[in-house]
N, C-alpha and C positions, 0 to 999 in steps of 0.2 A: 342173778338165781337167787328166789327166796329160799328160806329155811324150809319151808314146807315141800317146795319141789326138790331142795336136796334130800329129805326124808324120804321122798319116793323113789330115790336112784338106787341102782345096785351097789354102789361102790362106798357107801356111808355105813358104819358101823356105830350104832348109837347107845346110849346108856339104857333106854328103855326102862326106866326105873325112877323112882322119886326119892328114896333115901338110901344111905348106906352108913355102916359102922366102921369107924376107924379107930382103933384103940390108941389110948395115950401113949403107949409103948412104940407104936409103929410110927406116931408123930413126933416123938422125942428123937427115935432112931431111924430116919428115913433108909430105906433099902436100896435107893438109886438117887443120883442127881445129875444134872445137866449143867450147862455154862450158867444158868440163871435160876433154876427151881430145883426144889426138893421133890422127891417122891415117895409117898407111904401106900402101902397097901390095905386096902380094906376089903368089906364084903357088902355086896347090895341087900338091902333089908325088904324091899317090897318090888312089885312089878314084875313083868317076865323073866328078869335076870336075878331074881331073889336067890340068893346062896352062891351066886357066881362072884368072882373077886372082880374088885375095881381099884383104881388107883387115884389119889388126890395129888395135885401137884401145885405147889405155892411157890412165890418168890423168895429167894434166899434173901434179899433185901427188906424185910420188914414185912408186917400185917398189912393185907388189902382189905379193906372196907368197901371199896368201890368196884363194880363190876368194870368200868370204863377201862382198868388196867388191863384188861383180858380182850379187849375191842380188836387189837391187832391179832392177836393169837386166833381168835374165832375168825376174822377175815382171811387169814393165812390158810385156815383149814377149808373154809369154803371154796377158795380160789382153787386149792390143790384137789378138792373133790371134784370141781367141774373138769379138771385135767384129766384126772384118773377116770372119771366116767367116759370122757371121749377116747382114752387110750383104751379102756376095756371094750368099748363098742367096736375097735378094729380086729379085735380078736387074735393079736399077736402072740399070745401065749394061752395055753389051755388051763390057766388058773385066773381067778377074779383077784384083782388088786382093791383093797377096801383100805378106808382111812377111819381110824377112830374120830368120830365127832364129839368133841368134849363140851360139857355144859358149865356154867358157873353156879357153882352150889355153895351155900353158906351154912357154917356150923350153926346149930340152934342154940338156945339159951340153957338147953340141958347140958352142952359141953362144957370142958372145963374153961374156966375165966380167960386163959390165954388164947382160947381159941373161938369163943362165943362171938358170933357175928362176921367172923372172917371168912372171907371168900378164896376158894381154891377152883382148880378146873378139876372136873370128874369126869373119867372115862373108863370103859371096859379095860382089864387087865390084859396085856400081850404078852404070851409065852415064848421063850426062845428069843429075846430081844437081842438084836444085832444092827450094826449101823452098816449101810451100803454106800453112802456118799456124805460129803460135809459141804458146806458154803464156801469153803476155801479151796475147792479143786480136788480133794483127797477122794479116791474112790477105791472100793474092792472088788475087782473084777476077777478076783480068783476062782469064784464059783459062778454057775449060769444066773442065779438070782442077782449077783453085783452087776452083771451086765444087762440084765433086764431092767434094774433100777436106773442105769446110766441112760439106757435107751429113753425110761420114761421122762430124765431130766432133759435130753436133747429134744423129745418130741415136746415138752412144754415150751421150750424155746420157740420152735417152729410153728406151733399152734397159734401162739400168741404173737406172731409177726416180730419175734425178736424182743418183745417188751418184758416177759417174765421166764424166770427159770425156777422151776420146782426142785430143790436141792433139800441137804441135810435128810436124806431118806433113811429111815430107820424103822424097824418093826420086828414082825416075828413070821415065819412061815409055817402055815398049816396045811392039812393035808389038801383041802381043796382051794385054798386062798392064801394071800399073803396081807398082813393087816400092818398098815404104817401108823405113824403116830408123829406128832410135834413136825409137821413139814414147815419148811422156810420157803418163802416166795421172795427171789431177788427181782427187782425191777429196775 
C-alpha cells in the first residue's frame, strides 16, 4: 500500500504540518525514552496542527544524518496501519484505533550546531501514554483496552496467515479513539 493510500485511510494520525519548534532544553533533557530512542516534546509551527504538541524521536547511539536509518521504522508503521485499518473495518469495538504516522524531519541550519542537519522522527504528541503489550510476551489485560490490544495482536497473526505479529503496542486512550505509536512487527 502506498503512502498516499495510507493517508486516505481512517487509522492514520499524521503530522499535517511542515515545521515544529523544539527547545534546546527539551533536546538536552528528553522527557521520555524507549529502548533505542530519546523523545523530546515540541510544538508545531505551521499547518493544520499549528500550536499543537508534537514529539521528536532520535537514536540514543549517535546523530543520524541519513533517512535510511528510519526505513524499518516507517515500514513497520505502514504494515501496522494496514492491520489496524482492517481491524477497524470489523467494528469489533466502538472506538477507532489510530496509529501515529511519523515523518523523518531534519533540523535546519538555524538549529544549534549539535543538531543542524540531524534527522529525527516527528509525530503528534500522545496524551496519557501507556504500554499494552511487548514483543517479549508481556501484556496488561487488567483493563478492557489491554484485552483489545491483545486481540489486535492475535488478529494480526491470523490476518497475515501466521507471518506477522503486531506487538509492543503502546499509546493513549482518548474519548473517541485510541492512538498508538512505535509499533513492532515480528515476522
